[in-house]
N, C-alpha and C positions, 0 to 999 in steps of 0.2 A: 415470436422474434427475437432471435438474437440482436443487438447493437456492430457497431463497424469495432473493429481488436482498432482497441488502445497502445499509438504504440509509446517505446520509450522516447524521454522529452530529449522536446527538437527535433519533432519526428523521425528520433536514430529507431530503427524495425531490433523487437530483437535478438537478431541474428548480426545485430553490432555491436550489443554491450558494453562490446571487451573493447573496442576503439574510445569510448565514454575517458573521461580524465578519471572519474569515479574510481571506476572498475582498474585504467595502469594504476594507481594513487594505493586503493586495495582491491585487491585479485576478489577474497572470500565476501564485497560488497558486492561484487561485477555480479558472478556466482551467483547472491541470491538473488538482483535484478531480473537477471534473467531466468531463474527457478518460475517467479516468480509470474514473470512474462509470460513461460510455459503454462501457469494453471488455464483453466476451463473459464473460471471465475473473477480472475480477478487479472490489473494490470499493476504495471509504477508508471505513477505520470511527473516521476523526477526524483536528485537525489543527490547527496553529495555526500565524497570523502571526509573532508578538512575543511573551513575558513566558514566566511562569518555569512548568514542567513543576510537578505535585509531585510528584516527582521533585526538584525544584532546581534543574535545566538549566533554561536562558532562551539556545533555539534555537530557526529554526522545522519543522515536521517535518511530514509523512503518516506517519500507520498505513495500508497496504494490504493489504487482505485479497483469498484466493479468493473467489470468487461461489458457491463447489459447497462446499454439507454434509458432503460426505462428506472436502470438505478442509480445515475447519475448524479440527481440530484435529493436525493433522500435522506433526507438527512435520521430518520428511523433508523433508515435501512445500518445507518454508520455506526448509531447511537450501539445496536445489537451489535454490528462487530466490535466497534470498540471495544463493549463488557466480557467478550469470549476473551480478547487478548489482556485482559482483567487479569479474568481466572489464569492465565498461562501464566500472568508474571507472578500468581503467588504461588508457582512451583517452585523444586529446587531447581530448575533449568539450567539458570541463569549465572551460577556463578557469584561472582565481583565485574559481572552486567547488565544496564538496567533497560529496558522501554518506557522510557517515556511519550505519552500517545496522546493527537493531540491534532484536533476539528484542521483542515486544510480545504484548498480548494487550486483548480490546477486549468489552462487554461489548453487545451485539444491547439492542431498544431491549423484546424479550420477556423482553430476561432471561440469554440461554444466553449465556459465555463462550464466548470463540474466541480464538484463537492471528491475531498478526498478523505482517507486517515495521514497521518504526517507519525511515520515512529519513529521517535530520536535513538540514535542508540549510544547511551552513553557507556562507559569503562573500558575495560582490560580489553581489547580487541583477540586475544588469543584468548579467551571465552563467549569470545562470533559465532562461531562455526555451532556450536550445541545449539543457540538461538535461534539464528538462521536455519538448524535444520526444526528447529516447531515452531516455530512462526510455520516455513512449510506444510508442518503437517496440520497446525489449525486451520493454515487457508482452503488444503484438500480437502477437509474434511467438512468445509460447509456446504448447507443445503442451499440454491438458489434458489428455489425454490420459495422459501419460511422468508426470503429476505423478502421476492417481487411478494405475498402475500402481507409485507410489513408495509414495505412502497406502496403498494395500493392501496392500505387502510389508512394509512400517513393523511391528519389532517381531519381525519373524512372526507378527500378527496374524492378518494374510486379508482385514483391513478397516483402515475411519480409526475412532476416533472420531468424532462427529458432536451 
């Protein structure tokens, strides 16, 4: 059973991503966010093109979450996804662009707290389209069944929080 679709930040539907200030400031980022939200397995739950975050960091980022609610709070599933990004970063795809990863969290419009994976987007924005394409390809290749099995075995609980 698939969970309800996660909508973009502040409840903005995928189709309205271009209206977000981040997408207006950096259209390639807006297209990237929209493409992630079109994937069946993943959704974004936050992003910024510039400015300072609450934690004091000043860099663009995109938060990616599993669409399936059974994985919303599976740290093991997010660790597994993160490992795939580490392998992606070891390729020559990035040019002068760096993806920095960290675990994060988000609050959905209905008040539910979930985990997410934050991709900090550091470097020359001219190199970003190739990186965005590589990230989208990586996400599209993920087998959600593999993540569900990881989540089901997490901490011997036999299931994920959600």
